[in-house]
C-alpha positions in Angstrom: 76.3 -37.4 -3.2 74.9 -34.5 -1.2 71.2 -33.7 -0.9 70.7 -30.1 0.1 67.5 -29.2 1.8 68.2 -25.5 1.5 69.5 -23.0 -1.1 73.3 -23.0 -1.3 76.2 -21.8 -3.6 79.3 -23.8 -4.5 82.8 -22.2 -4.3 86.3 -23.6 -4.8 88.4 -23.5 -1.6 92.1 -22.9 -1.1 93.0 -26.6 -1.7 91.0 -26.8 -4.9 88.1 -28.6 -3.3 84.5 -27.6 -3.5 82.9 -25.9 -0.6 79.3 -25.1 0.2 78.3 -21.6 1.3 74.8 -21.8 2.9 72.6 -18.7 2.7 70.6 -19.4 5.9 68.9 -16.1 5.9 67.6 -16.9 2.4 66.6 -20.4 3.5 64.4 -19.0 6.3 62.7 -16.6 3.9 61.9 -19.4 1.5 60.5 -21.6 4.2 58.4 -18.7 5.6 57.0 -17.9 2.2 56.2 -21.5 1.6 54.3 -21.8 4.9 52.4 -18.6 4.1 51.2 -19.9 0.8 50.1 -23.2 2.4 48.1 -21.4 5.1 46.4 -19.2 2.5 45.4 -22.2 0.4 44.0 -23.9 3.5 42.0 -20.9 4.5 40.5 -20.5 1.1 39.6 -24.2 1.1 37.8 -23.8 4.4 35.8 -20.8 3.2 34.8 -22.7 0.0 33.6 -25.7 1.9 31.7 -23.5 4.4 30.0 -21.6 1.6 28.9 -24.8 -0.1 27.4 -26.2 3.1 25.6 -23.0 3.8 24.1 -22.8 0.3 23.2 -26.4 0.3 21.4 -26.2 3.7 19.6 -22.9 2.9 16.1 -22.6 1.4 14.2 -20.0 -0.7 10.5 -19.5 -0.3 8.4 -17.7 -2.9 4.9 -16.5 -1.9 2.2 -15.6 -4.5 -1.1 -14.0 -3.5 -4.0 -13.3 -5.9 -7.6 -12.3 -5.3 -10.4 -10.4 -6.9 -10.6 -7.5 -4.5 -10.5 -3.7 -4.7 -8.8 -2.2 -1.6 -10.5 1.1 -2.3 -13.9 -0.6 -1.7 -13.3 -3.3 0.8 -10.8 -5.0 3.1 -8.4 -7.1 1.0 -5.8 -9.7 2.0 -3.2 -9.5 -0.9 -3.4 -5.8 -1.6 -4.2 -3.3 1.2 -3.1 0.0 -0.4 -5.7 2.0 -2.4 -4.0 3.3 -5.5 -6.6 6.1 -5.8 -6.0 7.7 -2.5 -4.5 10.9 -4.1 -7.2 11.3 -6.7 -8.8 14.7 -7.1 -11.6 15.8 -4.8 -14.1 15.7 -7.7 -13.1 12.2 -8.9 -13.5 10.8 -5.4 -16.9 12.3 -4.8 -18.6 12.2 -8.2 -21.7 10.0 -8.7 -20.9 8.1 -11.9 -22.0 4.5 -11.5 -25.5 4.1 -10.0 -29.1 3.3 -10.6 -31.9 5.7 -9.9 -35.6 5.1 -9.0 -38.0 7.9 -8.8 -41.6 8.0 -7.3 -44.0 10.9 -7.1 -46.5 10.9 -4.3 -50.1 12.2 -4.2 -49.2 15.6 -2.7 -46.5 16.2 -5.3 -43.6 15.0 -3.1 -40.9 13.2 -5.1 -38.8 10.4 -3.7 -35.6 9.5 -5.5 -33.3 6.6 -4.6 -29.7 6.4 -5.9 -28.7 2.7 -5.4 -25.9 0.3 -6.4 -23.4 3.1 -6.1 -19.9 2.0 -7.1 -16.5 3.5 -6.3 -17.3 6.1 -3.6 -15.8 5.7 -0.1 -14.3 7.7 2.6 -11.0 5.9 2.4 -10.7 6.4 -1.4 -11.2 10.1 -0.8 -8.2 10.1 1.6 -10.0 9.3 4.8 -9.3 6.5 7.4 -10.2 2.9 6.7 -12.6 2.9 9.7 -14.1 6.4 9.5 -15.6 8.3 12.4 -18.7 10.4 12.4 -16.9 13.6 11.3 -15.2 11.7 8.4 -18.6 10.3 7.2 -20.3 13.7 7.4 -17.5 15.5 5.6 -17.6 12.9 2.8 -21.4 13.2 2.5 -21.1 17.0 2.2 -18.4 16.5 -0.4 -20.8 14.3 -2.4 -23.5 17.0 -2.4 -21.0 19.7 -3.4 -19.7 17.7 -6.4 -23.1 16.5 -7.6 -25.5 19.5 -7.5 -27.2 18.3 -10.7 -28.4 15.2 -8.9 -28.8 16.2 -5.3 -29.5 20.0 -5.0 -32.4 22.3 -5.8 -31.4 24.8 -8.5 -33.4 27.6 -6.9 -31.9 27.2 -3.4 -28.5 28.0 -1.8 -25.9 25.2 -2.0 -25.8 24.8 1.7 -26.6 21.5 3.4 -27.2 21.3 7.2 -26.6 18.2 9.3 -29.7 16.6 10.8 -28.3 13.4 12.4 -25.7 10.6 12.2 -26.9 7.1 13.2 -24.7 4.1 13.7 -25.9 0.5 13.5 -24.2 -2.8 13.5 -23.9 -3.0 9.8 -24.6 0.5 8.6 -24.1 4.3 9.1 -26.8 6.7 8.1 -26.2 10.5 7.7 -29.2 12.8 7.1 -28.8 16.3 5.6 -31.2 18.9 4.3 -30.7 21.8 2.0 -31.4 25.3 3.1 -34.4 26.5 1.1 -37.6 28.6 1.4 -40.2 27.2 3.7 -42.1 24.4 2.1 -39.5 23.5 -0.5 -37.7 20.8 1.3 -34.7 18.7 0.0 -33.8 16.0 2.4 -31.0 13.6 1.8 -30.2 10.3 3.6 -26.8 8.7 3.0 -26.3 5.0 3.7 -22.8 3.7 4.3 -21.4 0.4 5.4 -19.1 0.4 8.5 -16.0 0.9 6.4 -17.3 4.1 4.9 -18.4 2.8 1.5 -21.4 4.7 0.1 -24.2 2.3 -0.7 -27.3 4.4 -1.3 -28.7 7.9 -1.2 -32.4 8.6 -0.6 -33.8 12.0 -1.5 -37.1 13.5 -0.6 -38.2 16.6 -2.5 -41.4 18.4 -1.4 -43.1 21.7 -2.3 -43.7 23.5 -5.6 -40.3 25.0 -6.1 -39.1 22.2 -8.4 -35.6 21.1 -8.8 
């Protein structure tokens, strides 16, 4: 019995016997195709094993941060972007949340203090996180422009002149006064923290012109 290791065809010879015609070219093609499939399977197996090792050795870290902090008012760790940066000029300068205390002196002078102010800061109005003197003064002028009912004399021009800017370790003070007739003074003192958050406004009204 013959065991053929390659493709062959059987034909009858001249003596009536059976001959074998070997198609060697076809044999080589079959062998090459078999080897190609073997290498492909081996490569796929290597890739699969490598992927499994990489996934098994990798790690995933989830970080969660939560805090009770408003980045528009103070320096926060989890959230550093103030969502109200692009709010309107009026909204970022309007006095809405505050307490007011008023005292009248013997000579008719009136002192008013706007304290516990919430939500007003240079950064919220689009300024830098650590404002300079020009930023602070511009913001204070904006507050006077948006809040004339609280801060301005009705019988005087809406013009406030800068008197001084004083910086301390924990505070910045800006002093303005409204242009008015002699004797009808309206002096304003703005108290900020170093980050430009407005803390308090002190107002001194003197004279007989009224508000």
